[in-house]
PAPA-320498 format. One line per 4 residues: for each residue x, y, z of C-alpha. Coordinates in pm, 1 decimal. Layout:
BEGIN
X:Y:Z  ...
***
This chain:
BEGIN
-5850.5:-1358.6:1475.7  -5594.4:-1155.8:1669.9  -5681.7:-1078.8:2034.9  -5780.4:-717.9:2096.0
-5512.3:-561.4:2315.6  -5735.0:-269.7:2413.8  -5998.6:-515.9:2538.8  -5757.6:-710.2:2759.0
-5566.4:-414.8:2903.5  -5623.2:-403.1:3282.2  -5895.8:-670.5:3272.6  -5887.4:-871.3:3596.2
-5844.7:-1231.1:3484.6  -5837.7:-1541.8:3704.4  -5667.3:-1828.2:3520.9  -5679.8:-2170.6:3684.0
-5410.4:-2419.2:3590.3  -5178.8:-2128.3:3516.7  -4855.6:-2319.4:3584.7  -4925.7:-2600.0:3334.4
-4806.9:-2618.6:2975.3  -5101.6:-2439.5:2813.6  -5149.0:-2224.4:3123.0  -4792.6:-2092.1:3108.6
-4824.5:-1990.8:2743.6  -5160.7:-1825.8:2818.0  -5007.8:-1642.4:3116.5  -4738.0:-1506.0:2888.1
-4996.2:-1397.9:2630.7  -5231.3:-1234.8:2880.2  -4945.7:-1037.9:3036.2  -4833.7:-937.7:2685.7
-5188.4:-809.1:2627.7  -5177.3:-606.2:2949.8  -5420.3:-808.1:3162.3  -5422.6:-785.1:3541.5
-5362.7:-1156.9:3590.3  -5413.6:-1388.2:3887.9  -5341.3:-1759.5:3867.6  -5463.0:-2056.4:4069.4
-5274.2:-2386.7:4058.0  -5159.5:-2668.7:4281.7  -4855.5:-2602.1:4501.7  -4521.5:-2707.5:4356.0
-4415.4:-2760.9:3997.5  -4636.4:-2961.8:3763.2  -4326.4:-3097.1:3589.1  -3951.6:-3077.4:3593.5
-3839.7:-2886.1:3393.4  -4128.6:-2642.2:3427.0  -4217.6:-2383.5:3162.9  -4377.6:-2147.3:3414.2
-4044.4:-2117.5:3595.0  -3840.7:-2097.8:3274.3  -4046.0:-1797.5:3162.1  -4012.1:-1625.9:3500.1
-4387.7:-1579.6:3526.1  -4422.2:-1592.8:3903.4  -4293.3:-1237.3:3930.0  -4556.3:-1118.2:3680.3
-4867.3:-1295.8:3811.9  -5068.3:-1282.3:4134.1  -4970.3:-1643.0:4201.8  -5216.8:-1833.8:4422.4
-5167.9:-2198.8:4517.1  -5426.2:-2449.7:4633.4  -5652.2:-2729.8:4515.5  -5973.1:-2669.2:4320.0
-6136.2:-2967.5:4494.9  -6132.5:-2749.0:4808.5  -6456.4:-2552.7:4772.0  -6384.2:-2305.4:5054.0
-6046.8:-2224.4:4900.9  -6206.5:-2161.8:4558.2  -6454.6:-1923.1:4720.4  -6174.0:-1746.7:4905.5
-5969.9:-1693.0:4587.6  -6262.3:-1569.2:4377.8  -6367.2:-1329.8:4653.6  -6008.2:-1209.7:4696.6
-5939.0:-1155.7:4325.4  -6287.1:-1032.4:4222.4  -6214.8:-1115.9:3858.1  -6386.0:-977.5:3551.4
-6307.4:-1300.1:3363.6  -6237.8:-1660.2:3465.4  -6056.6:-1899.6:3231.7  -6073.9:-2242.0:3394.0
-5801.2:-2474.3:3268.3  -5699.2:-2660.9:3587.2  -5747.8:-3033.2:3534.6  -5604.8:-3381.8:3546.9
-5521.7:-3377.9:3173.9  -5396.0:-3727.4:3087.7  -5592.7:-4027.4:2959.2  -5353.4:-4294.0:3087.4
-5318.3:-4127.5:3427.7  -5697.1:-4136.6:3457.4  -5689.8:-4516.3:3452.4  -5447.0:-4513.5:3744.9
-5633.1:-4244.5:3940.8  -5999.2:-4247.0:3829.5  -6145.8:-4110.2:4154.0  -5897.2:-3823.1:4163.0
-5954.5:-3751.3:3793.4  -6331.3:-3724.3:3834.8  -6293.8:-3525.4:4155.6  -6061.6:-3270.9:3993.4
-6226.6:-3244.3:3654.0  -6590.3:-3256.8:3762.7  -6611.7:-3134.4:4122.1  -6321.2:-2893.6:4070.1
-6512.6:-2734.8:3781.5  -6829.3:-2728.9:3993.2  -6643.3:-2557.0:4276.2  -6507.1:-2284.5:4048.0
-6849.8:-2217.3:3897.6  -7022.1:-2222.1:4235.2  -6766.2:-1975.8:4371.4  -6818.2:-1757.2:4064.9
-7194.7:-1758.9:4118.7  -7156.0:-1536.2:4425.2  -6917.5:-1290.0:4259.4  -7084.0:-987.5:4099.2
-6778.1:-865.4:3908.6  -6759.3:-1158.3:3665.7  -6889.4:-1110.1:3312.3  -6734.9:-1400.8:3119.3
-6624.3:-1755.7:3202.5  -6445.1:-2005.5:2979.2  -6430.4:-2370.6:3087.7  -6165.7:-2555.4:2886.7
-6255.9:-2921.2:2837.3  -6129.3:-3149.5:2559.9  -6197.2:-3293.6:2215.8  -6227.4:-3626.3:2399.6
-6555.9:-3519.9:2561.9  -6746.6:-3654.4:2261.1  -6897.6:-4002.5:2242.9  -6646.1:-4151.9:2002.0
-6787.4:-4438.8:1795.6  -6473.4:-4449.4:1578.8  -6632.9:-4319.0:1259.1  -6437.1:-4107.7:1013.9
-6642.5:-3798.7:1091.8  -6544.7:-3466.4:1242.9  -6728.4:-3389.9:1565.8  -6955.2:-3084.0:1578.5
-7066.0:-2912.7:1897.9  -7412.1:-3072.4:1889.3  -7279.1:-3430.6:1882.4  -7336.8:-3655.2:2183.1
-7104.1:-3638.2:2479.0  -6949.1:-3952.9:2618.9  -6624.4:-4114.8:2725.6  -6495.7:-4471.6:2747.7
-6207.5:-4384.0:2980.0  -6216.2:-4185.8:3306.9  -6049.8:-3877.4:3156.5  -6290.2:-3852.2:2861.8
-6587.7:-3924.9:3085.6  -6481.7:-3656.4:3331.5  -6455.9:-3397.9:3055.3  -6802.2:-3488.3:2925.5
-6930.7:-3444.0:3281.6  -6760.5:-3103.8:3307.1  -6943.7:-2998.0:2991.1  -7276.8:-3097.1:3144.8
-7194.7:-2913.8:3469.4  -7106.9:-2596.4:3278.2  -7427.2:-2609.0:3074.3  -7638.4:-2659.7:3387.2
-7473.3:-2367.0:3566.3  -7518.6:-2137.5:3268.2  -7884.8:-2222.0:3215.2  -7970.3:-2221.8:3586.7
-7771.3:-1926.8:3717.1  -7547.9:-1726.0:3483.0  -7788.5:-1674.8:3194.0  -8025.2:-1469.3:3406.8
-7733.5:-1258.0:3531.5  -7613.1:-1187.3:3172.9  -7281.9:-1360.0:3244.6  -7134.8:-1547.8:2949.3
-7023.9:-1906.7:3008.7  -6871.8:-2110.4:2728.3  -6686.0:-2440.5:2701.9  -6389.7:-2483.6:2469.3
-6277.9:-2808.3:2307.5  -5938.6:-2829.6:2135.5  -5730.9:-3095.5:1964.3  -5396.9:-3248.9:2056.5
-5186.8:-2942.0:2123.0  -4811.1:-2929.5:2076.1  -4556.7:-2658.1:2141.5  -4241.1:-2586.4:2334.4
-4231.6:-2642.9:2707.6  -4453.2:-2947.5:2758.3  -4291.9:-3217.2:2971.7  -4605.3:-3412.1:3063.2
-4578.9:-3789.7:3070.3  -4747.6:-4000.8:2801.4  -4756.6:-3726.2:2540.2  -4597.4:-3793.8:2205.3
-4366.6:-3497.0:2145.3  -4250.2:-3460.9:2509.3  -4179.1:-3835.4:2522.0  -3989.5:-3809.1:2193.5
-3760.6:-3521.1:2284.7  -3691.8:-3663.2:2630.8  -3587.8:-3995.3:2476.8  -3383.8:-3846.7:2193.4
-3203.9:-3597.5:2418.7  -3078.0:-3902.2:2614.7  -2998.6:-4100.6:2298.0  -3273.5:-4347.6:2385.1
-3527.0:-4515.3:2159.2  -3878.0:-4369.3:2157.3  -4154.9:-4624.6:2218.6  -4494.9:-4517.4:2084.0
-4849.3:-4647.1:2117.9  -5098.0:-4675.7:1833.3  -4884.6:-4550.7:1539.4  -5189.0:-4556.8:1307.4
-5416.5:-4356.1:1539.9  -5515.7:-4016.7:1400.6  -5515.9:-3699.8:1606.6  -5609.4:-3335.1:1533.8
-5259.2:-3197.6:1596.1  -5230.9:-2821.9:1642.0  -4988.8:-2569.7:1782.5  -5121.4:-2461.0:2120.1
-5134.6:-2093.6:2017.6  -5425.2:-2181.8:1788.2  -5676.4:-2285.6:2057.1  -5542.0:-2022.5:2298.3
-5625.5:-1755.2:2041.1  -5969.8:-1913.4:2019.6  -6020.6:-1889.9:2397.1  -5922.6:-1522.5:2395.7
-6140.7:-1438.3:2096.3  -6436.1:-1626.7:2244.2  -6397.6:-1438.9:2573.2  -6414.4:-1104.9:2394.3
-6737.0:-1208.0:2222.7  -6884.6:-1350.8:2544.5  -6821.4:-1020.7:2718.3  -7018.5:-826.7:2457.4
-7295.7:-1074.6:2388.4  -7329.2:-1354.3:2647.1  -7658.4:-1488.3:2512.9  -7526.7:-1548.3:2162.9
-7182.6:-1684.5:2246.8  -7238.8:-1899.5:2556.2  -7223.8:-2275.0:2501.0  -6975.3:-2521.1:2347.5
-6706.3:-2435.7:2090.8  -6457.6:-2643.9:1892.5  -6112.7:-2505.1:1813.8  -5950.2:-2769.0:1597.3
-5694.1:-2766.1:1316.2  -5772.3:-2782.7:946.5  -5820.5:-3120.7:779.8  -5460.3:-3136.5:661.0
-5337.6:-3138.5:1021.1  -5526.0:-3454.8:1114.3  -5232.5:-3696.1:1098.5  -5137.8:-4032.1:1237.2
-4903.3:-4072.4:1531.0  -4649.8:-4225.6:1292.0  -4669.8:-3925.6:1053.6  -4600.9:-3694.7:1346.0
-4305.1:-3894.0:1474.4  -4147.2:-3919.2:1130.0  -4168.5:-3541.4:1079.1  -4034.5:-3480.2:1431.3
-3738.8:-3707.8:1353.4  -3653.8:-3503.1:1044.3  -3677.2:-3174.3:1234.9  -3477.1:-3301.1:1534.0
-3191.4:-3433.1:1320.0  -2932.1:-3686.4:1421.0  -2947.5:-4065.3:1450.7  -3264.1:-4111.9:1658.7
-3479.9:-4422.1:1678.7  -3838.9:-4511.7:1750.5  -4055.8:-4821.7:1746.5  -4410.8:-4922.9:1825.6
-4473.8:-5100.8:2154.1  -4617.7:-5448.9:2109.7  -4775.5:-5491.9:2452.9  -5141.9:-5453.3:2542.0
-5260.6:-5095.3:2579.7  -5535.2:-4927.9:2772.7  -5816.5:-4805.9:2551.9  -5759.9:-4479.1:2365.8
-5963.5:-4353.3:2070.5  -5796.7:-4411.9:1734.8  -6002.3:-4168.4:1524.5  -6050.4:-3810.7:1640.6
-6128.2:-3497.5:1440.5  -6299.8:-3167.9:1525.4  -6520.4:-2954.0:1303.9  -6457.8:-2585.4:1383.3
-6701.5:-2430.0:1135.0  -6897.5:-2265.5:1416.1  -6590.0:-2079.3:1547.3  -6487.2:-1981.0:1196.8
-6827.1:-1844.2:1097.7  -6931.5:-1678.1:1425.6  -6600.0:-1570.2:1579.5  -6388.6:-1513.1:1270.7
-6137.5:-1757.7:1419.3  -5943.2:-1996.0:1200.4  -5623.8:-2202.0:1225.7  -5315.7:-2038.1:1076.5
-5034.7:-2282.3:1157.5  -5029.0:-2595.0:942.4  -4911.2:-2934.0:1063.2  -4554.6:-2906.6:932.3
-4498.1:-2563.8:1086.1  -4652.3:-2669.2:1417.3  -4407.9:-2958.8:1445.3  -4115.5:-2744.7:1325.4
-4186.6:-2468.6:1580.8  -4223.1:-2725.8:1857.9  -3910.9:-2926.8:1781.8  -3702.0:-2612.0:1729.8
-3802.0:-2492.7:2079.8  -3693.3:-2819.6:2239.0  -3375.4:-2833.3:2035.3  -3279.5:-2493.0:2172.6
-3371.0:-2601.8:2525.6  -3150.8:-2910.3:2514.2  -2861.9:-2726.7:2346.8  -2866.0:-2454.3:2617.8
-2775.2:-2182.5:2370.3  -3091.9:-1975.3:2355.7  -3280.0:-1733.8:2579.1  -3599.9:-1937.8:2609.3
-3801.7:-1645.6:2744.3  -3716.8:-1452.1:2429.4  -3770.9:-1750.7:2201.0  -4116.3:-1820.2:2347.7
-4223.1:-1455.5:2326.6  -4083.0:-1432.3:1971.7  -4294.6:-1731.4:1865.7  -4599.5:-1568.6:2027.1
-4541.2:-1233.6:1856.1  -4476.3:-1406.0:1522.9  -4812.8:-1579.7:1560.3  -4985.4:-1248.1:1636.2
-4826.4:-1093.9:1328.5  -4973.7:-1363.8:1104.3  -5312.0:-1204.2:1172.3  -5207.1:-852.6:1062.8
***
C-alpha cells in the first residue's frame, strides 16, 4: 500500500536511528512525503562510507545527536521536538556484535526503548508510536513454520533476547499508559533487509560487495541457512502504512506486526550469494568458512497475513529484483559514475509507482 502523501505532509516525526542504513532510507522517504522530520542518533557516522552523508540528509533533517540510554537526553529531545509521531529504530542491530557486547546490546535495545517510551509518556502531542524490533524476537525452535504475531517470544543470543524484551516493554507501556490516552503503539518485525547503502559488518551483501570491490574472496557463514530476504523499502512501506492506521484507530492497530517477504523470497544464504555473483559480474569468489561459529538461527520465516488483511500491505519486490536493485546500487557506488542521491530517490519513486 502506497503511503498517503497528504497524511504525512507537515507531520512532526521523530525518527530514532535516523543515520543508519534503514534510517537513512526512511529519512529520504519521509522528506519526500513532506514530513517535518527530526532525527535522533549517536554522534558520528555509524559506518564509513555512510549513506546518510551520501544522500546529504543532514541539511534536510533536524539532526539531533545523543545516546538513547541517557534518559534525561531522551526527555529533552521529545520535549524539544514535540512530535506527532515517533518511529523508534535506534538499536544495536547485529547478532554477532551482541555476543561481544551483551551488556551494551541489552542496555541499548531494552533500556533505550524504555527511555524513549517513558519520555513519550509525558508528551501530549504524540498520537502514534512505532517500535521497530526484529524477526529474531521469536522463540525459534528451528521448525519449518512461518512465525505469526501470536507465537512465543524468545532469543538464544543477546541480540534476539534484547528484541524480545523490547517487545514486552512496548506491550507493557501500551497497556499501562498509552491505551488510556488513545495513543497508538505498535511493534514491527521485518526480515533480513537488503538494499543500497548498507556497510554494516557481518551482513551478507555488504560483506560481499566490500570483498569483491577489493578483488578478495568472500567468506560466508551457514550457506544452507534460510532467511526471509526483502528489499528494505518493503518493511519501510509497512511502517508508514501502519502509522497511518494507528493514527486513525489506535485501539485496533496497536500491537505486533510482521512485514516479511512472500514465500518465494525465503532463500538460503548460498542462493543469495550465487545470484549476487551473477548480478555483480566479473571473476569473483566465495567460500564457506569451516571454523566454529556462534549460534545463529538457521530457519527463519515470517507470516505477514495480518498486515495483508488488515493494512492492505503486501510485498511487491521479489527476491531476484531485490538482489538486482541492491547489487546495481553498489556497482554504481564502486564505479563512481552515478549520482547516488538521484539513484536512491529514483529507486524509491519506482517503488512508489508500483503501487499506482
